[in-house]
C-alpha positions as CSV (number, residue, x, y, z in Angstrom):
1,M,47.2,104.0,7.8
2,T,50.2,103.2,10.0
3,L,52.9,105.2,8.1
4,D,52.2,108.4,6.3
5,A,55.3,110.5,5.2
6,S,55.9,113.5,3.0
7,I,59.7,114.1,3.1
8,A,61.8,116.9,1.7
9,L,65.6,116.9,2.3
10,R,68.6,118.3,0.5
11,L,71.8,116.5,1.3
12,G,74.9,117.4,-0.8
13,S,73.9,116.9,-4.4
14,L,70.8,114.9,-3.5
15,D,67.4,116.7,-3.5
16,L,65.0,114.2,-2.0
17,V,61.2,114.8,-2.3
18,V,59.2,111.6,-1.6
19,D,55.6,111.0,-0.4
20,L,54.6,107.5,0.8
21,T,51.9,105.8,2.7
22,V,52.1,102.2,4.0
23,A,49.1,100.5,5.6
24,D,49.1,98.1,8.6
25,G,50.5,94.8,7.5
26,D,51.7,96.0,4.1
27,V,55.2,95.9,2.7
28,L,56.5,98.8,0.5
29,A,59.6,98.1,-1.5
30,V,61.7,101.2,-2.5
31,L,63.7,100.5,-5.7
32,G,66.2,102.7,-7.3
33,P,69.8,103.0,-8.6
34,N,72.7,103.9,-6.4
35,G,72.5,107.5,-5.3
36,A,68.7,107.8,-5.9
37,G,68.0,108.5,-2.2
38,K,66.7,105.1,-1.0
39,S,68.9,104.8,2.1
40,T,68.6,108.5,2.9
41,L,64.8,108.0,2.9
42,L,65.2,105.1,5.4
43,R,67.5,107.2,7.6
44,V,64.9,110.0,7.8
45,L,62.2,107.4,8.7
46,A,64.5,106.0,11.4
47,G,65.2,109.5,12.9
48,L,68.9,109.5,11.9
49,L,68.3,112.5,9.7
50,R,65.9,115.4,10.2
51,P,64.1,116.4,7.1
52,D,64.1,120.0,5.8
53,G,60.4,119.9,5.4
54,G,57.3,117.6,5.5
55,T,56.0,115.2,8.1
56,V,56.3,111.7,9.2
57,T,53.4,110.2,11.2
58,V,53.0,106.6,12.5
59,D,49.8,105.4,14.0
60,G,48.6,109.0,14.2
61,A,51.7,110.1,16.2
62,T,54.0,112.7,14.8
63,W,57.6,111.7,14.5
64,D,58.7,114.6,12.3
65,D,57.2,118.0,11.3
66,G,58.4,121.6,11.5
67,A,58.4,121.6,15.3
68,T,58.9,118.0,16.2
69,H,61.8,115.6,15.6
70,L,61.5,112.3,17.6
71,P,65.0,110.8,18.2
72,P,65.6,107.3,17.0
73,H,65.5,105.7,20.5
74,R,62.0,107.0,21.0
75,R,60.6,105.7,17.8
76,P,58.8,102.3,18.0
77,L,60.7,100.8,15.0
78,G,63.0,97.9,14.1
79,V,65.8,98.1,11.5
80,V,67.6,95.3,9.6
81,F,70.7,96.5,7.8
82,Q,72.6,95.0,4.8
83,D,75.3,93.7,7.2
84,S,73.5,92.5,10.3
85,L,75.5,94.9,12.5
86,L,75.2,92.6,15.6
87,F,77.3,93.7,18.5
88,P,80.3,91.4,18.4
89,H,81.0,91.6,22.2
90,L,77.4,90.4,23.1
91,S,76.0,87.0,22.7
92,V,73.3,86.4,20.0
93,G,70.6,86.3,22.7
94,D,71.8,89.5,24.3
95,N,71.9,91.2,20.9
96,V,68.3,90.3,20.3
97,A,67.3,91.4,23.8
98,F,69.3,94.7,23.6
99,G,66.4,96.9,22.4
100,L,64.1,95.6,25.2
101,R,66.8,96.2,27.8
102,T,67.3,99.8,26.7
103,R,63.6,100.4,27.1
104,G,63.7,99.2,30.7
105,V,62.6,95.6,30.4
106,R,64.2,93.5,33.1
107,K,66.9,91.0,32.1
108,A,64.9,87.8,32.6
109,P,61.8,88.7,30.5
110,A,64.0,90.3,27.9
111,R,66.1,87.2,27.5
112,A,62.9,85.1,27.4
113,A,61.4,87.2,24.6
114,A,64.8,87.0,22.7
115,A,64.9,83.2,23.1
116,A,61.3,82.9,21.8
117,W,62.2,85.0,18.7
118,L,65.4,83.1,18.1
119,A,63.3,80.0,18.0
120,R,60.8,81.6,15.6
121,V,63.6,82.4,13.1
122,G,65.2,79.0,13.3
123,L,68.0,79.8,15.7
124,D,66.8,77.9,18.8
125,G,69.7,77.0,21.0
126,L,72.1,79.5,19.5
127,G,71.5,82.3,21.9
128,D,74.8,81.8,23.8
129,R,77.0,82.0,20.7
130,R,78.9,85.1,19.5
131,P,77.9,86.7,16.2
132,A,81.2,85.7,14.7
133,E,80.2,82.0,15.2
134,L,77.1,82.5,12.9
135,S,76.8,82.1,9.2
136,G,75.7,85.1,7.1
137,G,72.2,83.7,6.9
138,Q,72.0,83.0,10.6
139,A,73.3,86.5,11.4
140,Q,70.5,88.1,9.3
141,R,67.9,85.9,11.0
142,A,69.2,87.1,14.3
143,A,69.1,90.7,13.1
144,L,65.5,90.2,12.1
145,A,64.6,88.8,15.5
146,R,66.3,91.8,17.1
147,A,64.2,94.1,15.0
148,L,60.9,92.4,15.7
149,V,61.2,91.4,19.3
150,G,59.9,94.7,20.5
151,D,56.7,94.5,18.4
152,P,57.5,97.8,16.5
153,A,55.0,99.8,14.6
154,L,57.4,100.2,11.7
155,L,60.0,97.8,10.3
156,L,62.8,99.2,8.1
157,L,64.8,96.8,5.9
158,D,67.9,98.2,4.2
159,E,69.2,95.7,1.5
160,P,68.7,92.8,4.0
161,L,69.6,90.1,1.6
162,S,72.3,91.6,-0.6
163,A,75.3,90.4,1.5
164,L,74.2,86.7,1.3
165,D,75.3,84.1,-1.2
166,A,72.7,83.0,-3.8
167,R,71.6,79.8,-2.1
168,T,71.3,81.3,1.4
169,R,69.5,84.3,-0.1
170,L,66.7,82.0,-1.5
171,T,66.2,80.4,1.9
172,V,66.3,83.7,3.9
173,R,64.0,85.4,1.4
174,A,61.4,82.7,1.9
175,E,61.7,82.9,5.7
176,L,61.5,86.7,5.6
177,R,58.4,86.6,3.5
178,R,56.7,84.4,6.1
179,H,57.7,86.7,8.9
180,L,56.5,89.8,7.1
181,A,53.2,88.2,6.4
182,E,52.7,87.7,10.1
183,F,54.0,91.2,11.0
184,G,51.1,93.6,12.0
185,G,53.0,96.9,11.4
186,S,54.2,98.7,8.3
187,T,57.3,97.6,6.5
188,V,59.6,99.6,4.2
189,L,62.1,97.6,2.2
190,V,65.0,99.3,0.4
191,T,66.5,97.1,-2.3
192,H,68.1,97.3,-5.8
193,D,66.9,93.7,-6.6
194,P,63.6,93.4,-8.4
195,V,63.3,89.8,-7.3
196,D,63.3,90.8,-3.7
197,A,60.7,93.5,-4.4
198,M,58.4,91.2,-6.4
199,A,58.7,88.4,-3.8
200,L,58.3,90.4,-0.6
201,A,56.3,93.6,-1.4
202,D,52.7,94.5,-1.7
203,R,53.6,97.8,-3.4
204,V,56.7,99.2,-5.1
205,L,58.0,102.8,-5.2
206,V,60.7,103.5,-7.7
207,V,62.9,106.5,-6.9
208,E,65.4,108.1,-9.3
209,H,67.4,111.3,-8.5
210,G,65.4,111.9,-5.3
211,R,62.0,111.7,-7.0
212,V,59.3,109.0,-7.3
213,V,59.1,108.0,-11.0
214,Q,56.7,105.1,-10.7
215,A,54.5,103.5,-8.1
216,G,52.2,100.5,-8.1
217,T,51.9,96.8,-7.4
218,P,54.9,94.6,-8.2
219,D,53.0,93.2,-11.2
220,E,52.1,96.7,-12.5
221,V,55.7,97.8,-12.3
222,N,57.0,94.6,-13.9
223,R,54.6,94.7,-16.8
224,R,54.5,98.4,-17.5
225,P,57.8,100.1,-16.6
226,R,57.9,103.9,-17.1
227,T,61.6,104.6,-17.2
228,D,64.6,103.0,-18.8
229,Y,66.0,102.1,-15.4
230,V,62.9,100.2,-14.4
231,A,62.7,98.5,-17.8
232,R,66.3,97.3,-17.6
233,L,65.7,96.2,-14.0
234,V,62.8,93.9,-15.0
235,G,64.4,92.9,-18.3
236,L,62.4,94.8,-20.9
237,S,63.3,97.0,-23.8
238,L,61.3,100.2,-23.4
239,L,60.7,102.2,-26.6
240,P,59.0,105.6,-26.2
241,G,57.1,106.8,-29.3
242,T,53.8,107.9,-30.8
243,G,51.0,105.5,-31.6
244,D,49.7,105.6,-35.2
245,G,47.2,102.9,-35.8
246,R,48.9,99.6,-35.6
247,S,52.4,101.0,-35.4
248,V,54.4,103.1,-33.0
249,R,56.8,105.7,-34.5
250,L,59.7,105.8,-32.0
251,D,61.1,109.1,-30.6
252,G,64.6,107.9,-31.6
253,G,63.6,106.9,-35.1
254,G,62.3,103.7,-36.4
255,V,58.8,102.1,-36.5
256,V,57.5,99.2,-34.4
257,A,54.4,97.2,-35.6
258,V,52.0,96.4,-32.8
259,G,49.0,94.1,-32.5
260,E,46.4,96.7,-31.4
261,E,45.2,100.1,-32.4
262,T,47.1,102.9,-30.6
263,A,47.4,106.6,-30.7
264,G,49.3,109.4,-28.9
265,P,52.4,109.2,-26.7
266,V,53.0,105.6,-25.7
267,F,55.6,103.1,-24.6
268,A,56.3,100.0,-26.6
269,A,57.8,97.3,-24.4
270,V,59.5,94.1,-25.7
271,R,60.6,91.2,-23.6
272,P,64.0,89.7,-24.3
273,E,62.6,86.2,-25.0
274,S,60.3,87.7,-27.7
275,V,63.4,88.7,-29.8
276,A,64.8,86.2,-32.3
277,L,68.2,86.7,-33.9
278,Y,69.4,85.7,-37.4
279,L,72.6,86.1,-39.4
280,A,70.6,86.9,-42.6
281,R,67.4,88.7,-43.1
282,P,64.7,86.1,-42.4
283,E,61.6,85.3,-44.4
284,G,58.3,84.6,-42.8
285,S,55.5,86.2,-40.8
286,P,57.1,88.6,-38.3
287,R,56.1,92.2,-39.2
288,N,59.1,93.6,-37.2
289,V,62.4,92.9,-38.8
290,W,65.4,95.2,-38.1
291,P,69.2,95.1,-38.8
292,A,71.2,95.4,-35.6
293,R,74.7,95.1,-34.2
294,L,75.5,93.0,-31.2
295,A,76.8,95.6,-28.7
296,G,77.4,93.2,-25.8
297,A,76.6,89.7,-24.5
298,T,76.3,88.5,-20.9
299,P,75.5,85.0,-19.6
300,H,72.1,85.2,-17.9
301,G,71.1,81.9,-16.3
302,T,70.7,79.3,-19.0
303,T,70.7,82.0,-21.7
304,V,72.9,84.7,-23.1
305,R,71.5,88.3,-22.8
306,C,72.4,90.2,-25.9
307,E,72.4,94.0,-26.1
308,L,71.5,95.1,-29.6
309,A,72.3,98.5,-31.1
310,G,70.6,99.9,-34.2
311,E,67.5,101.7,-35.4
312,V,65.5,99.9,-32.7
313,P,67.6,99.2,-29.6
314,L,66.6,95.9,-28.0
315,V,67.7,93.2,-25.5
316,A,67.4,89.6,-26.6
317,D,67.8,86.3,-24.7
318,V,69.1,83.4,-26.7
319,T,70.2,80.0,-25.5
320,A,73.9,79.4,-25.0
321,T,73.7,76.7,-27.7
322,A,72.1,79.1,-30.2
323,F,74.6,81.8,-29.4
324,A,77.5,79.4,-30.1
325,E,75.9,78.0,-33.3
326,L,75.3,81.4,-34.7
327,G,79.0,82.3,-33.9
328,L,77.9,85.5,-32.3
329,V,80.5,87.9,-30.9
330,P,80.3,91.6,-29.9
331,G,80.3,93.7,-33.0
332,A,78.6,91.1,-35.2
333,D,75.8,92.2,-37.5
334,V,72.5,90.4,-37.0
335,W,68.8,90.7,-37.9
336,A,66.3,90.9,-35.1
337,T,62.6,90.0,-35.3
338,V,59.7,90.5,-33.0
339,K,56.1,89.5,-33.6
340,A,53.7,92.4,-33.4
341,S,51.5,90.5,-31.0
342,E,54.3,90.3,-28.5
343,V,54.9,94.1,-28.3
344,A,53.1,95.5,-25.2
345,V,51.8,99.1,-25.7
346,Y,50.6,101.5,-23.0
347,A,50.2,105.2,-22.5
348,R,53.1,107.4,-21.4
């Protein structure tokens, strides 16, 4: 294992306690709301903060423990920040070569290595430009080249795509995925975007209030969220309750019919596209029919995402056409239906 960390740090109101392990060639995405401790965790790994307790080891070398704290410049790592943070007074090529030069590499080989990496990230011939002459996507590519040119053991990515526009983000995400697949060290990606995590990571760590609340593969986290934050992040309605045969009695009241036998503490999860809305109580086969009130509506791609309040709180996606035809407005009374076979159930 390249990276093995057990970190404890109290910083203001944040009490961070996180354990993580990242193997060679793997990408770990750290997800969490603002203030959860994601960036603080990255600063500890980078050596910018000294933990109160625990250890950080990389390739068997100790970077942090009770007696040791390796400063950032002595850690073989690369960092890509949300805003590329290229030095404005240096050329793009000199920015990429900067780390090598600080480690004693002579100017000519450092510049040659920088030029090679600029070519790899699609910036061939732009080494003499200033950072201000680059687009946002080009600047992030240059920042990635700067992080990887020294062949680090650990790569830290702090919201590397969040400052880009939607179209550029798609392109840079695809390029980043390719470079991460070729990178031999460990990567820790901090993000609040589940799409970035699902597209780039081998494993996902979800942190809330300084604690790990869920860990697993992107698919596991996407299909079986364990907190309301994660559920909303991946677009699910998460309903905790107790299984009773082919139904779940919800902790908050209400009953959900399910398609399989279940017992004990469980989560019932419903995808927005599984919820149908009606103005009058429908007749037909769905076993789950509940009255609800439209608490909010937000355009979501080609659909409208509807927040439903009531005995069973849900999120529903309806087409913009259906939303208009139903005459839906916040505060409207509706009926929601969900087929029992489309309710996922798993143990708490």
